[in-house]
N, C-alpha and C positions, 0 to 999 in steps of 0.2 A: 784473393784474386782481384777484388774491387780496386785495390791500390794500383794494380797494373792498368786497369781500364781508366782510372783517373789520370794516370800518366799519359795515356793515349789521348784523352780529352784535352789535357793541357797542351800536348804537342800540337793539337789542331787549333784550338781557340785561344790559348794563352802561351804561345811559344815565347822564348826570351825576347824582350823588346829591344830593338836596335838602339844603342846609345851612341851619340855623336855630338860634336860641337860644330854648329854650322860655319863658324868662322875658320875652322881648321879642316873640315872634311867635305865642304861643298865648294865647287868652283866659284870664283868671284870674290867679292861682288862685281869686279870689273876685270876682264881678261881678254886675251887675243887668241883667236883661232883662225888659221889660214889668212893672216894679215888683216883681219877685221876685228874691231873692238866690240865685245859683247858684254852684257850685264846680266846679273842675277837680281831679279826683283822678288823679294820675299813678301808673301801675301798670307793673311789669315782668312779662311773662308768658313762659313757655317755649313757643315756637311750633314749626313744623316743624323736624325734625332737632335739636331742643333749642336752637335759636337764640333769643336774648333779643329779645323784641319790646317796643319802647317804646310805651306806650299812655296814653290819657287818657280818663277817663269824666266827662262833663259832666252834672250833675244838680242838682236843687234842693237848697239847703243844708238845708232842712227838708222831708223827704220825706213824713212821715206813715207810717202802717202799711201802706198798700196798695202792692203792687208796681206799678211803672210800666213801660210799654213802652219799648223801646230800639231805635234805629236804629244799626247798625254802618256807619260810613262807610269805604269802600275806595277808595283813591287810584289814580292811573295809574302807569305804570312809572317815571316820574321825579318822582313826587310824594311827599307825606308827610302826616302828620296835620294839618299846617297847612291843608291843602285842605278841611278839614271846617268852616271858619268859617261858610259860608253855611248849612250844615245846622244848626249850633249856633244861629245867629240865628233860623232859621225854626222849628225843631222844639221848642226848649225852651219857648216860650210856649204850645205846644199840649200841654204835660205829657208830652212824649216825650223821654227822655234820649238822649244821643248818645255813642257810643263811637268814638273815633278811634284809629288805629293807624298806626305806620310798619311796613308789611309787611316780611317778611324781605328783606334786601338793599337796603332803602330807608331814607332819612332817618337816624335815629339807631339803628335796629335793627341787629342783627348779620346777617351774610350777605354773601357776595361778589357774588352775582348775583341778579337777579330772574328769575322763571320763568314769567311771563305767566299765572299762575293755577294752576300745578301744585302747588308747595309753598304758595302763598298760600291755596289752599283749605284746607289743613291748618291754616294760621294762623287762619283764621276758625273752624274747629272748636274750636281751643283757646280762642278768645274766647267762643264760644257756651257752651262747657262752664263757663268761669269765671262768666259771667253767671247761668247756671242754678244753679251750685253756691252762689252767694251768696243766692239765694232772694228777691232784690229786684226781679227783672225779670219782667214778664208776657210779652207777645208780643214777638217780635224781627223786625225788618225789616232789609234790606240795601240800601244806596245805593252803587252803584259807578260809577266813571268809567273808561273805557278798560280797562286791565288789571283794574281793580277791578270793572268790570261783568262781565267774563269770569269773574272769581273768584266773583262773586255768583251768577251763573246756575249755575256748576258746583257750588257749595255747596248752593244751593237744590234742585238735582236730587238730592243725597244726603240732605238733611234736609227732609222734607215739612212739618215743623212751622214752618218759616219762613213768616211771615204775608204777606210781600210783598217785591218787589224793584223798585228803580228802576235801570234799565240805560242809562247814558249812554255811547254810542259804543263798544259792544263789537265785536270782530271775530267773524265767523262761523266762520272756519277760519284757523289760523295759517299753514299751508302756502300757502293761497290768498293771504293778505295778503303773505307774503314774496315770492311771484311778482310781485305788483303793485308791491312796493317795489323789486324788482330792475329792473323796467321803468322805474320812476321814477328810480332811481339812474343809469340810462344814458340818460335822456331828453336829447335835444339832441345826442347823438353822431350821426355821419353814417350809421352803419350800424345802430345800435341793437343789440338782443340777439335773435338767432334763438331760436325756441322751444326747440331742443335745448340751446343754450348757457344759456338761462334755467333749464332743468331741471338742468343741471350745476351752475349757481350755487346752486340750491336744495339740491342734494345736499351741496355744500360747507358751506352754512350749517347744514344739519341735522347734519352730522358735527361741525362746530365747536361747536354748541350742546350736543350730547351730551357732547363731551369736556370742555367747560368748565363748563357749568351742570347737567349730569347729568339732562337730560330730553329727550324726543323731541318735536320740534315736531308730528309727525303725531298725537300724542295730544291735541292741542288743536284738535279739530274739534267746535265746538258745534252743528253741524247734526245731530250724532248725539245730542246731549243735550237740545236744545229740545223734541223731540216727546214726551219723557217727564218734563218738568218742569211742575208743575201749580199752583204758588202764583201769585197774581195778580202781574202784571208791568206796569210802565210803561216803555216803550222811548222813547229820545230820541236824535237824531243831528243834527249840523250839516249843512245842505244843501251847504255848500262844503268839507266835510272832504276833504282830499286826502292825509291820512295813513292813516286808516281810512275808506274811502269809504262813503257812506250805504247802499249796497246790502247791506253786511254786516248792519246792524241790520234792514233790510227783510226779508232772508232769514230771520233768526232770528224776527222777529215773525210771519212767515207760518207758520213751522214750530212755533211755541210752542204747547204744549198747554193751558196755563191761561188764565184770564181775562187779557186783555191790551189795551193801548192803545199808540198810537205818536204821537210828537210830532216833526215836522220843524222844526228850529230854524234860524233865520238864523245864518250864520257858519260857522267851520271847527272843527277839532278842539279848539283851545284858546281859542276866543272866549268872552267872558263870556256866561253863559246869561241869556236874557231873563226878565223878571218872570213871564211866562205859564208858563214851565217850572217856576219855583219855586212858584208858586201851585198848579199841577197836582200837584207833588210833595207839598206839604203836605196837600192834599185827599186824595190817594191814601193817604198814611200814616195820616191820621186815620181813614179808612174801614177800612183793614185791621188797624190796631193797636188801635183802640177805646180811646184814652186816657181817663182819668177827666176829668170836666168841670173847667174852670178855675174857681176860686172868685171 
């Protein structure tokens, strides 16, 4: 049975790492959107624990003198900065720059494991400090999916200057999600897993994660974070998501302290998001980031 739980641990902290060629799979380095020439500027930053993060900042080739707002896109636990393509397409025409990153342990960045928001939150801090040190960015927003959404809400809780967050499919509590995944892993067996056995499995998972990835899954309970997080938030979740069920976002939305809205989306965890979600996201970021008017 321990091999089953090891598979579950790997699913969480060492999913398949996204493989890609930046020259083939990332926009740019020079491209046009809505009649304006934009560029991709690739950057290496030192993230959590000094690990090198591979990053790309998408912005107009000719910026002018005024700082522009920026959205930092945060991918899921098996994703990469390639996942920011829709954000780039949607936000650049609105004069909002996009910062994409391979979070630690993901894509081309250094790191053996992902940590579901623990070290990733420190990665975001490094990115925000970089943007502010440059002096070319006005307001900052976060757009996160799955692990990235967890990271976004955790960072926004620490940094009240974040103007707004889009949270697509976050979990509300990692221990709760792990118990649900334990039940899912044994679904179809004749006896299933009694509650005590499920708790024992969770203890094994917690111990294994601590040993390998050096964090405690009990520290990832966003139900304790949401009531003290105040920046505006747009929640979204797939109605048929069986990896992170919708009740996780619904719980966080109910507990969240700041201005908030919730969109229930057709589809599952990895389904393409509908146009309505993207339209709502652009409107949300335009409202909270107040970009300069397009010429």
